[in-house]
PyMOL Python script that loads the backbone (N, CA, C, O; Angstrom):
from pymol import cmd

cmd.read_pdbstr("""\
ATOM      1  N   MET A   1      12.638 -15.787  -5.790  1.00  0.00           N
ATOM      2  CA  MET A   1      11.789 -16.919  -5.510  1.00  0.00           C
ATOM      3  C   MET A   1      11.605 -17.700  -6.850  1.00  0.00           C
ATOM      4  O   MET A   1      11.707 -17.137  -7.940  1.00  0.00           O
ATOM      5  N   PRO A   2      11.335 -18.987  -6.712  1.00  0.00           N
ATOM      6  CA  PRO A   2      11.139 -19.777  -7.952  1.00  0.00           C
ATOM      7  C   PRO A   2       9.818 -19.360  -8.622  1.00  0.00           C
ATOM      8  O   PRO A   2       8.885 -18.911  -7.956  1.00  0.00           O
ATOM      9  N   ALA A   3       9.763 -19.514  -9.905  1.00  0.00           N
ATOM     10  CA  ALA A   3       8.536 -19.224 -10.691  1.00  0.00           C
ATOM     11  C   ALA A   3       7.479 -20.276 -10.300  1.00  0.00           C
ATOM     12  O   ALA A   3       7.780 -21.407  -9.917  1.00  0.00           O
ATOM     13  N   GLY A   4       6.217 -19.817 -10.424  1.00  0.00           N
ATOM     14  CA  GLY A   4       5.074 -20.759 -10.162  1.00  0.00           C
ATOM     15  C   GLY A   4       4.818 -20.979  -8.684  1.00  0.00           C
ATOM     16  O   GLY A   4       4.216 -21.998  -8.344  1.00  0.00           O
ATOM     17  N   ARG A   5       5.224 -20.111  -7.788  1.00  0.00           N
ATOM     18  CA  ARG A   5       5.058 -20.306  -6.359  1.00  0.00           C
ATOM     19  C   ARG A   5       4.175 -19.191  -5.795  1.00  0.00           C
ATOM     20  O   ARG A   5       3.882 -18.197  -6.459  1.00  0.00           O
ATOM     21  N   THR A   6       3.761 -19.400  -4.534  1.00  0.00           N
ATOM     22  CA  THR A   6       3.074 -18.420  -3.763  1.00  0.00           C
ATOM     23  C   THR A   6       4.082 -17.724  -2.845  1.00  0.00           C
ATOM     24  O   THR A   6       4.911 -18.380  -2.214  1.00  0.00           O
ATOM     25  N   LEU A   7       4.005 -16.417  -2.777  1.00  0.00           N
ATOM     26  CA  LEU A   7       4.908 -15.694  -1.884  1.00  0.00           C
ATOM     27  C   LEU A   7       4.200 -15.448  -0.578  1.00  0.00           C
ATOM     28  O   LEU A   7       3.152 -14.802  -0.569  1.00  0.00           O
ATOM     29  N   ARG A   8       4.708 -15.916   0.484  1.00  0.00           N
ATOM     30  CA  ARG A   8       4.174 -15.715   1.843  1.00  0.00           C
ATOM     31  C   ARG A   8       4.923 -14.591   2.531  1.00  0.00           C
ATOM     32  O   ARG A   8       6.146 -14.654   2.662  1.00  0.00           O
ATOM     33  N   VAL A   9       4.207 -13.554   2.976  1.00  0.00           N
ATOM     34  CA  VAL A   9       4.775 -12.473   3.774  1.00  0.00           C
ATOM     35  C   VAL A   9       4.294 -12.655   5.168  1.00  0.00           C
ATOM     36  O   VAL A   9       3.093 -12.757   5.422  1.00  0.00           O
ATOM     37  N   GLU A  10       5.288 -12.698   6.134  1.00  0.00           N
ATOM     38  CA  GLU A  10       4.969 -12.958   7.543  1.00  0.00           C
ATOM     39  C   GLU A  10       5.324 -11.670   8.309  1.00  0.00           C
ATOM     40  O   GLU A  10       6.348 -11.034   8.061  1.00  0.00           O
ATOM     41  N   THR A  11       4.438 -11.319   9.245  1.00  0.00           N
ATOM     42  CA  THR A  11       4.650 -10.121  10.085  1.00  0.00           C
ATOM     43  C   THR A  11       4.337 -10.530  11.540  1.00  0.00           C
ATOM     44  O   THR A  11       3.756 -11.585  11.795  1.00  0.00           O
ATOM     45  N   LEU A  12       4.730  -9.684  12.455  1.00  0.00           N
ATOM     46  CA  LEU A  12       4.432  -9.968  13.856  1.00  0.00           C
ATOM     47  C   LEU A  12       3.214  -9.189  14.397  1.00  0.00           C
ATOM     48  O   LEU A  12       2.889  -9.244  15.583  1.00  0.00           O
ATOM     49  N   ALA A  13       2.565  -8.474  13.486  1.00  0.00           N
ATOM     50  CA  ALA A  13       1.373  -7.716  13.852  1.00  0.00           C
ATOM     51  C   ALA A  13       0.451  -7.695  12.595  1.00  0.00           C
ATOM     52  O   ALA A  13       0.917  -7.991  11.494  1.00  0.00           O
ATOM     53  N   PRO A  14      -0.859  -7.346  12.756  1.00  0.00           N
ATOM     54  CA  PRO A  14      -1.706  -7.276  11.585  1.00  0.00           C
ATOM     55  C   PRO A  14      -1.170  -6.236  10.636  1.00  0.00           C
ATOM     56  O   PRO A  14      -0.697  -5.181  11.057  1.00  0.00           O
ATOM     57  N   ALA A  15      -1.246  -6.541   9.324  1.00  0.00           N
ATOM     58  CA  ALA A  15      -0.717  -5.628   8.281  1.00  0.00           C
ATOM     59  C   ALA A  15      -1.494  -5.792   7.022  1.00  0.00           C
ATOM     60  O   ALA A  15      -2.229  -6.765   6.850  1.00  0.00           O
ATOM     61  N   VAL A  16      -1.338  -4.843   6.136  1.00  0.00           N
ATOM     62  CA  VAL A  16      -1.790  -4.915   4.791  1.00  0.00           C
ATOM     63  C   VAL A  16      -0.606  -4.923   3.918  1.00  0.00           C
ATOM     64  O   VAL A  16       0.215  -4.008   3.995  1.00  0.00           O
ATOM     65  N   VAL A  17      -0.460  -5.939   3.057  1.00  0.00           N
ATOM     66  CA  VAL A  17       0.581  -6.016   2.062  1.00  0.00           C
ATOM     67  C   VAL A  17       0.129  -5.313   0.821  1.00  0.00           C
ATOM     68  O   VAL A  17      -0.796  -5.791   0.163  1.00  0.00           O
ATOM     69  N   HIS A  18       0.721  -4.218   0.465  1.00  0.00           N
ATOM     70  CA  HIS A  18       0.397  -3.357  -0.667  1.00  0.00           C
ATOM     71  C   HIS A  18       1.402  -3.744  -1.741  1.00  0.00           C
ATOM     72  O   HIS A  18       2.588  -3.457  -1.575  1.00  0.00           O
ATOM     73  N   TRP A  19       0.981  -4.395  -2.858  1.00  0.00           N
ATOM     74  CA  TRP A  19       1.932  -4.970  -3.767  1.00  0.00           C
ATOM     75  C   TRP A  19       1.531  -4.822  -5.216  1.00  0.00           C
ATOM     76  O   TRP A  19       0.371  -4.590  -5.554  1.00  0.00           O
ATOM     77  N   SER A  20       2.603  -4.974  -6.112  1.00  0.00           N
ATOM     78  CA  SER A  20       2.360  -4.840  -7.525  1.00  0.00           C
ATOM     79  C   SER A  20       3.387  -5.784  -8.270  1.00  0.00           C
ATOM     80  O   SER A  20       4.481  -6.087  -7.793  1.00  0.00           O
ATOM     81  N   VAL A  21       2.943  -6.185  -9.410  1.00  0.00           N
ATOM     82  CA  VAL A  21       3.857  -7.036 -10.287  1.00  0.00           C
ATOM     83  C   VAL A  21       4.130  -6.290 -11.592  1.00  0.00           C
ATOM     84  O   VAL A  21       4.678  -6.892 -12.515  1.00  0.00           O
ATOM     85  N   ASP A  22       3.768  -4.979 -11.719  1.00  0.00           N
ATOM     86  CA  ASP A  22       4.039  -4.261 -12.916  1.00  0.00           C
ATOM     87  C   ASP A  22       4.606  -2.850 -12.665  1.00  0.00           C
ATOM     88  O   ASP A  22       4.286  -1.881 -13.354  1.00  0.00           O
ATOM     89  N   GLY A  23       5.441  -2.800 -11.667  1.00  0.00           N
ATOM     90  CA  GLY A  23       6.158  -1.522 -11.379  1.00  0.00           C
ATOM     91  C   GLY A  23       5.284  -0.461 -10.825  1.00  0.00           C
ATOM     92  O   GLY A  23       5.476   0.728 -11.077  1.00  0.00           O
ATOM     93  N   TRP A  24       4.268  -0.916 -10.028  1.00  0.00           N
ATOM     94  CA  TRP A  24       3.326  -0.004  -9.314  1.00  0.00           C
ATOM     95  C   TRP A  24       2.260   0.635 -10.289  1.00  0.00           C
ATOM     96  O   TRP A  24       1.601   1.596  -9.890  1.00  0.00           O
ATOM     97  N   HIS A  25       2.084   0.147 -11.500  1.00  0.00           N
ATOM     98  CA  HIS A  25       1.085   0.657 -12.343  1.00  0.00           C
ATOM     99  C   HIS A  25      -0.302   0.243 -11.900  1.00  0.00           C
ATOM    100  O   HIS A  25      -1.263   1.008 -11.978  1.00  0.00           O
ATOM    101  N   THR A  26      -0.376  -1.000 -11.428  1.00  0.00           N
ATOM    102  CA  THR A  26      -1.574  -1.501 -10.704  1.00  0.00           C
ATOM    103  C   THR A  26      -1.152  -2.050  -9.359  1.00  0.00           C
ATOM    104  O   THR A  26      -0.059  -2.598  -9.210  1.00  0.00           O
ATOM    105  N   VAL A  27      -2.012  -1.902  -8.400  1.00  0.00           N
ATOM    106  CA  VAL A  27      -1.642  -2.395  -7.028  1.00  0.00           C
ATOM    107  C   VAL A  27      -2.724  -3.261  -6.454  1.00  0.00           C
ATOM    108  O   VAL A  27      -3.888  -3.174  -6.846  1.00  0.00           O
ATOM    109  N   HIS A  28      -2.339  -4.087  -5.533  1.00  0.00           N
ATOM    110  CA  HIS A  28      -3.235  -4.991  -4.751  1.00  0.00           C
ATOM    111  C   HIS A  28      -2.978  -4.892  -3.343  1.00  0.00           C
ATOM    112  O   HIS A  28      -1.836  -4.717  -2.918  1.00  0.00           O
ATOM    113  N   ASP A  29      -4.037  -5.000  -2.556  1.00  0.00           N
ATOM    114  CA  ASP A  29      -3.893  -5.021  -1.053  1.00  0.00           C
ATOM    115  C   ASP A  29      -4.319  -6.357  -0.580  1.00  0.00           C
ATOM    116  O   ASP A  29      -5.414  -6.814  -0.904  1.00  0.00           O
ATOM    117  N   THR A  30      -3.452  -7.022   0.207  1.00  0.00           N
ATOM    118  CA  THR A  30      -3.805  -8.290   0.810  1.00  0.00           C
ATOM    119  C   THR A  30      -3.604  -8.161   2.321  1.00  0.00           C
ATOM    120  O   THR A  30      -2.515  -7.826   2.789  1.00  0.00           O
ATOM    121  N   TYR A  31      -4.666  -8.432   3.072  1.00  0.00           N
ATOM    122  CA  TYR A  31      -4.584  -8.408   4.516  1.00  0.00           C
ATOM    123  C   TYR A  31      -3.946  -9.648   5.081  1.00  0.00           C
ATOM    124  O   TYR A  31      -4.171 -10.749   4.579  1.00  0.00           O
ATOM    125  N   THR A  32      -3.174  -9.492   6.091  1.00  0.00           N
ATOM    126  CA  THR A  32      -2.621 -10.660   6.738  1.00  0.00           C
ATOM    127  C   THR A  32      -3.708 -11.325   7.615  1.00  0.00           C
ATOM    128  O   THR A  32      -4.696 -10.710   8.017  1.00  0.00           O
ATOM    129  N   SER A  33      -3.455 -12.625   7.883  1.00  0.00           N
ATOM    130  CA  SER A  33      -4.324 -13.417   8.745  1.00  0.00           C
ATOM    131  C   SER A  33      -3.521 -13.799   9.979  1.00  0.00           C
ATOM    132  O   SER A  33      -2.315 -14.037   9.916  1.00  0.00           O
ATOM    133  N   ASP A  34      -4.215 -13.849  11.082  1.00  0.00           N
ATOM    134  CA  ASP A  34      -3.580 -14.208  12.396  1.00  0.00           C
ATOM    135  C   ASP A  34      -3.508 -15.746  12.480  1.00  0.00           C
ATOM    136  O   ASP A  34      -4.524 -16.435  12.397  1.00  0.00           O
ATOM    137  N   THR A  35      -2.298 -16.253  12.643  1.00  0.00           N
ATOM    138  CA  THR A  35      -2.116 -17.717  12.704  1.00  0.00           C
ATOM    139  C   THR A  35      -2.384 -18.194  14.149  1.00  0.00           C
ATOM    140  O   THR A  35      -2.403 -19.402  14.382  1.00  0.00           O
ATOM    141  N   THR A  36      -2.582 -17.335  15.076  1.00  0.00           N
ATOM    142  CA  THR A  36      -2.766 -17.589  16.574  1.00  0.00           C
ATOM    143  C   THR A  36      -1.433 -18.108  17.117  1.00  0.00           C
ATOM    144  O   THR A  36      -1.422 -18.609  18.241  1.00  0.00           O
ATOM    145  N   LEU A  37      -0.339 -18.026  16.416  1.00  0.00           N
ATOM    146  CA  LEU A  37       0.973 -18.391  16.926  1.00  0.00           C
ATOM    147  C   LEU A  37       1.895 -17.246  17.025  1.00  0.00           C
ATOM    148  O   LEU A  37       3.109 -17.449  17.067  1.00  0.00           O
ATOM    149  N   GLY A  38       1.388 -16.019  17.065  1.00  0.00           N
ATOM    150  CA  GLY A  38       2.160 -14.821  17.169  1.00  0.00           C
ATOM    151  C   GLY A  38       2.668 -14.305  15.868  1.00  0.00           C
ATOM    152  O   GLY A  38       3.471 -13.372  15.853  1.00  0.00           O
ATOM    153  N   VAL A  39       2.225 -14.885  14.743  1.00  0.00           N
ATOM    154  CA  VAL A  39       2.608 -14.503  13.368  1.00  0.00           C
ATOM    155  C   VAL A  39       1.367 -14.286  12.548  1.00  0.00           C
ATOM    156  O   VAL A  39       0.383 -15.021  12.638  1.00  0.00           O
ATOM    157  N   HIS A  40       1.449 -13.266  11.758  1.00  0.00           N
ATOM    158  CA  HIS A  40       0.397 -12.952  10.756  1.00  0.00           C
ATOM    159  C   HIS A  40       0.969 -13.185   9.439  1.00  0.00           C
ATOM    160  O   HIS A  40       2.130 -12.864   9.188  1.00  0.00           O
ATOM    161  N   VAL A  41       0.128 -13.778   8.513  1.00  0.00           N
ATOM    162  CA  VAL A  41       0.671 -14.131   7.160  1.00  0.00           C
ATOM    163  C   VAL A  41      -0.298 -13.683   6.079  1.00  0.00           C
ATOM    164  O   VAL A  41      -1.516 -13.655   6.256  1.00  0.00           O
ATOM    165  N   ALA A  42       0.325 -13.323   4.915  1.00  0.00           N
ATOM    166  CA  ALA A  42      -0.459 -13.035   3.719  1.00  0.00           C
ATOM    167  C   ALA A  42       0.179 -13.858   2.592  1.00  0.00           C
ATOM    168  O   ALA A  42       1.386 -13.768   2.365  1.00  0.00           O
ATOM    169  N   ASP A  43      -0.587 -14.616   1.925  1.00  0.00           N
ATOM    170  CA  ASP A  43      -0.103 -15.378   0.796  1.00  0.00           C
ATOM    171  C   ASP A  43      -0.444 -14.659  -0.504  1.00  0.00           C
ATOM    172  O   ASP A  43      -1.624 -14.414  -0.756  1.00  0.00           O
ATOM    173  N   LEU A  44       0.509 -14.317  -1.323  1.00  0.00           N
ATOM    174  CA  LEU A  44       0.289 -13.601  -2.589  1.00  0.00           C
ATOM    175  C   LEU A  44       0.363 -14.678  -3.661  1.00  0.00           C
ATOM    176  O   LEU A  44       1.394 -15.323  -3.854  1.00  0.00           O
ATOM    177  N   GLN A  45      -0.753 -14.852  -4.347  1.00  0.00           N
ATOM    178  CA  GLN A  45      -0.841 -15.908  -5.423  1.00  0.00           C
ATOM    179  C   GLN A  45      -0.170 -15.361  -6.622  1.00  0.00           C
ATOM    180  O   GLN A  45      -0.767 -14.531  -7.308  1.00  0.00           O
ATOM    181  N   LEU A  46       1.065 -15.772  -6.942  1.00  0.00           N
ATOM    182  CA  LEU A  46       1.830 -15.276  -8.010  1.00  0.00           C
ATOM    183  C   LEU A  46       2.172 -16.369  -9.035  1.00  0.00           C
ATOM    184  O   LEU A  46       3.233 -16.320  -9.658  1.00  0.00           O
ATOM    185  N   LEU A  47       1.314 -17.314  -9.207  1.00  0.00           N
ATOM    186  CA  LEU A  47       1.554 -18.472 -10.040  1.00  0.00           C
ATOM    187  C   LEU A  47       1.850 -18.158 -11.495  1.00  0.00           C
ATOM    188  O   LEU A  47       2.496 -18.947 -12.185  1.00  0.00           O
ATOM    189  N   CYS A  48       1.381 -17.009 -11.963  1.00  0.00           N
ATOM    190  CA  CYS A  48       1.534 -16.652 -13.368  1.00  0.00           C
ATOM    191  C   CYS A  48       2.868 -15.892 -13.664  1.00  0.00           C
ATOM    192  O   CYS A  48       3.163 -15.626 -14.829  1.00  0.00           O
ATOM    193  N   LEU A  49       3.658 -15.550 -12.646  1.00  0.00           N
ATOM    194  CA  LEU A  49       4.849 -14.840 -12.891  1.00  0.00           C
ATOM    195  C   LEU A  49       5.937 -15.763 -13.488  1.00  0.00           C
ATOM    196  O   LEU A  49       5.992 -16.955 -13.185  1.00  0.00           O
ATOM    197  N   ARG A  50       6.798 -15.176 -14.343  1.00  0.00           N
ATOM    198  CA  ARG A  50       7.802 -15.917 -15.021  1.00  0.00           C
ATOM    199  C   ARG A  50       9.224 -15.447 -14.593  1.00  0.00           C
ATOM    200  O   ARG A  50       9.402 -14.392 -13.984  1.00  0.00           O
ATOM    201  N   ILE A  51      10.141 -16.226 -14.919  1.00  0.00           N
ATOM    202  CA  ILE A  51      11.551 -15.830 -14.599  1.00  0.00           C
ATOM    203  C   ILE A  51      11.831 -14.464 -15.185  1.00  0.00           C
ATOM    204  O   ILE A  51      11.513 -14.164 -16.336  1.00  0.00           O
ATOM    205  N   GLY A  52      12.431 -13.661 -14.352  1.00  0.00           N
ATOM    206  CA  GLY A  52      12.727 -12.252 -14.681  1.00  0.00           C
ATOM    207  C   GLY A  52      11.691 -11.246 -14.185  1.00  0.00           C
ATOM    208  O   GLY A  52      11.978 -10.051 -14.124  1.00  0.00           O
ATOM    209  N   ASP A  53      10.512 -11.701 -13.837  1.00  0.00           N
ATOM    210  CA  ASP A  53       9.423 -10.824 -13.246  1.00  0.00           C
ATOM    211  C   ASP A  53       9.833 -10.495 -11.797  1.00  0.00           C
ATOM    212  O   ASP A  53      10.704 -11.137 -11.210  1.00  0.00           O
ATOM    213  N   ARG A  54       9.168  -9.474 -11.256  1.00  0.00           N
ATOM    214  CA  ARG A  54       9.443  -9.105  -9.885  1.00  0.00           C
ATOM    215  C   ARG A  54       8.131  -8.688  -9.158  1.00  0.00           C
ATOM    216  O   ARG A  54       7.131  -8.315  -9.772  1.00  0.00           O
ATOM    217  N   VAL A  55       8.207  -8.774  -7.875  1.00  0.00           N
ATOM    218  CA  VAL A  55       7.068  -8.363  -7.071  1.00  0.00           C
ATOM    219  C   VAL A  55       7.630  -7.207  -6.134  1.00  0.00           C
ATOM    220  O   VAL A  55       8.634  -7.371  -5.441  1.00  0.00           O
ATOM    221  N   ASP A  56       6.944  -6.097  -6.169  1.00  0.00           N
ATOM    222  CA  ASP A  56       7.243  -4.955  -5.316  1.00  0.00           C
ATOM    223  C   ASP A  56       6.208  -4.949  -4.238  1.00  0.00           C
ATOM    224  O   ASP A  56       5.028  -5.166  -4.516  1.00  0.00           O
ATOM    225  N   PHE A  57       6.613  -4.707  -3.003  1.00  0.00           N
ATOM    226  CA  PHE A  57       5.573  -4.570  -1.920  1.00  0.00           C
ATOM    227  C   PHE A  57       6.059  -3.687  -0.797  1.00  0.00           C
ATOM    228  O   PHE A  57       7.256  -3.483  -0.594  1.00  0.00           O
ATOM    229  N   THR A  58       5.118  -3.190  -0.102  1.00  0.00           N
ATOM    230  CA  THR A  58       5.390  -2.481   1.099  1.00  0.00           C
ATOM    231  C   THR A  58       4.259  -2.903   2.108  1.00  0.00           C
ATOM    232  O   THR A  58       3.368  -3.684   1.774  1.00  0.00           O
ATOM    233  N   LEU A  59       4.342  -2.368   3.306  1.00  0.00           N
ATOM    234  CA  LEU A  59       3.421  -2.754   4.333  1.00  0.00           C
ATOM    235  C   LEU A  59       2.771  -1.574   4.955  1.00  0.00           C
ATOM    236  O   LEU A  59       3.398  -0.538   5.177  1.00  0.00           O
ATOM    237  N   TYR A  60       1.446  -1.736   5.252  1.00  0.00           N
ATOM    238  CA  TYR A  60       0.692  -0.754   5.985  1.00  0.00           C
ATOM    239  C   TYR A  60       0.233  -1.392   7.261  1.00  0.00           C
ATOM    240  O   TYR A  60      -0.327  -2.488   7.274  1.00  0.00           O
ATOM    241  N   TRP A  61       0.503  -0.617   8.434  1.00  0.00           N
ATOM    242  CA  TRP A  61       0.203  -1.155   9.745  1.00  0.00           C
ATOM    243  C   TRP A  61      -1.114  -0.504  10.225  1.00  0.00           C
ATOM    244  O   TRP A  61      -1.051   0.604  10.758  1.00  0.00           O
ATOM    245  N   PRO A  62      -2.264  -1.104  10.072  1.00  0.00           N
ATOM    246  CA  PRO A  62      -3.526  -0.439  10.369  1.00  0.00           C
ATOM    247  C   PRO A  62      -3.708  -0.015  11.856  1.00  0.00           C
ATOM    248  O   PRO A  62      -4.334   1.011  12.121  1.00  0.00           O
ATOM    249  N   LYS A  63      -3.190  -0.761  12.781  1.00  0.00           N
ATOM    250  CA  LYS A  63      -3.392  -0.307  14.199  1.00  0.00           C
ATOM    251  C   LYS A  63      -2.632   0.917  14.510  1.00  0.00           C
ATOM    252  O   LYS A  63      -3.079   1.723  15.326  1.00  0.00           O
ATOM    253  N   ALA A  64      -1.471   1.110  13.888  1.00  0.00           N
ATOM    254  CA  ALA A  64      -0.656   2.308  14.125  1.00  0.00           C
ATOM    255  C   ALA A  64      -1.072   3.444  13.065  1.00  0.00           C
ATOM    256  O   ALA A  64      -0.756   4.620  13.241  1.00  0.00           O
ATOM    257  N   GLU A  65      -1.755   3.030  12.027  1.00  0.00           N
ATOM    258  CA  GLU A  65      -2.055   3.917  10.872  1.00  0.00           C
ATOM    259  C   GLU A  65      -0.761   4.459  10.263  1.00  0.00           C
ATOM    260  O   GLU A  65      -0.628   5.665  10.057  1.00  0.00           O
ATOM    261  N   LEU A  66       0.170   3.590   9.984  1.00  0.00           N
ATOM    262  CA  LEU A  66       1.469   3.900   9.505  1.00  0.00           C
ATOM    263  C   LEU A  66       1.892   3.047   8.286  1.00  0.00           C
ATOM    264  O   LEU A  66       1.595   1.853   8.235  1.00  0.00           O
ATOM    265  N   TRP A  67       2.565   3.647   7.333  1.00  0.00           N
ATOM    266  CA  TRP A  67       3.216   2.917   6.257  1.00  0.00           C
ATOM    267  C   TRP A  67       4.577   2.544   6.676  1.00  0.00           C
ATOM    268  O   TRP A  67       5.205   3.257   7.459  1.00  0.00           O
ATOM    269  N   GLU A  68       5.085   1.396   6.159  1.00  0.00           N
ATOM    270  CA  GLU A  68       6.431   0.914   6.497  1.00  0.00           C
ATOM    271  C   GLU A  68       7.493   1.935   6.096  1.00  0.00           C
ATOM    272  O   GLU A  68       8.484   2.133   6.799  1.00  0.00           O
ATOM    273  N   GLY A  69       7.266   2.576   4.954  1.00  0.00           N
ATOM    274  CA  GLY A  69       8.262   3.603   4.475  1.00  0.00           C
ATOM    275  C   GLY A  69       9.379   2.992   3.685  1.00  0.00           C
ATOM    276  O   GLY A  69      10.345   3.688   3.373  1.00  0.00           O
ATOM    277  N   THR A  70       9.299   1.717   3.340  1.00  0.00           N
ATOM    278  CA  THR A  70      10.300   0.996   2.546  1.00  0.00           C
ATOM    279  C   THR A  70       9.581   0.108   1.524  1.00  0.00           C
ATOM    280  O   THR A  70       8.576  -0.536   1.825  1.00  0.00           O
ATOM    281  N   ASP A  71      10.120   0.099   0.337  1.00  0.00           N
ATOM    282  CA  ASP A  71       9.629  -0.853  -0.615  1.00  0.00           C
ATOM    283  C   ASP A  71      10.569  -2.027  -0.663  1.00  0.00           C
ATOM    284  O   ASP A  71      11.790  -1.878  -0.616  1.00  0.00           O
ATOM    285  N   PHE A  72       9.959  -3.234  -0.759  1.00  0.00           N
ATOM    286  CA  PHE A  72      10.699  -4.457  -0.809  1.00  0.00           C
ATOM    287  C   PHE A  72      10.514  -5.097  -2.224  1.00  0.00           C
ATOM    288  O   PHE A  72       9.458  -4.948  -2.840  1.00  0.00           O
ATOM    289  N   VAL A  73      11.543  -5.797  -2.715  1.00  0.00           N
ATOM    290  CA  VAL A  73      11.473  -6.411  -4.025  1.00  0.00           C
ATOM    291  C   VAL A  73      11.814  -7.924  -3.901  1.00  0.00           C
ATOM    292  O   VAL A  73      12.771  -8.318  -3.235  1.00  0.00           O
ATOM    293  N   VAL A  74      11.016  -8.705  -4.548  1.00  0.00           N
ATOM    294  CA  VAL A  74      11.347 -10.099  -4.658  1.00  0.00           C
ATOM    295  C   VAL A  74      11.317 -10.454  -6.135  1.00  0.00           C
ATOM    296  O   VAL A  74      10.337 -10.225  -6.843  1.00  0.00           O
ATOM    297  N   CYS A  75      12.480 -11.046  -6.583  1.00  0.00           N
ATOM    298  CA  CYS A  75      12.666 -11.373  -8.006  1.00  0.00           C
ATOM    299  C   CYS A  75      12.379 -12.861  -8.252  1.00  0.00           C
ATOM    300  O   CYS A  75      12.696 -13.724  -7.434  1.00  0.00           O
ATOM    301  N   VAL A  76      11.770 -13.120  -9.405  1.00  0.00           N
ATOM    302  CA  VAL A  76      11.459 -14.476  -9.812  1.00  0.00           C
ATOM    303  C   VAL A  76      12.630 -14.970 -10.626  1.00  0.00           C
ATOM    304  O   VAL A  76      13.043 -14.335 -11.596  1.00  0.00           O
ATOM    305  N   GLU A  77      13.191 -16.172 -10.202  1.00  0.00           N
ATOM    306  CA  GLU A  77      14.285 -16.678 -10.954  1.00  0.00           C
ATOM    307  C   GLU A  77      14.139 -18.162 -11.174  1.00  0.00           C
ATOM    308  O   GLU A  77      14.995 -18.779 -11.809  1.00  0.00           O
TER     309      GLU A  77
END
""", "prot")
cmd.dss("prot")
cmd.show_as("cartoon", "prot")
cmd.util.cbc("prot")
cmd.orient("prot")
């Protein structure tokens, strides 16, 4: 993703985006919001990230009480 942008995570069900910008040393949880269009979104404010930084995230599905089981990576370029 380009530097200085917001990362939007879209899901088809309510979720918690569990994310970090420092290799999981500190973490943040952002809940998705229902758009009423069948999509839930979470905007991660990452305006301070620079080229070469990365965002690691996974998802927690509260209704099912399950973790996604996969980590995702978005690189800033």
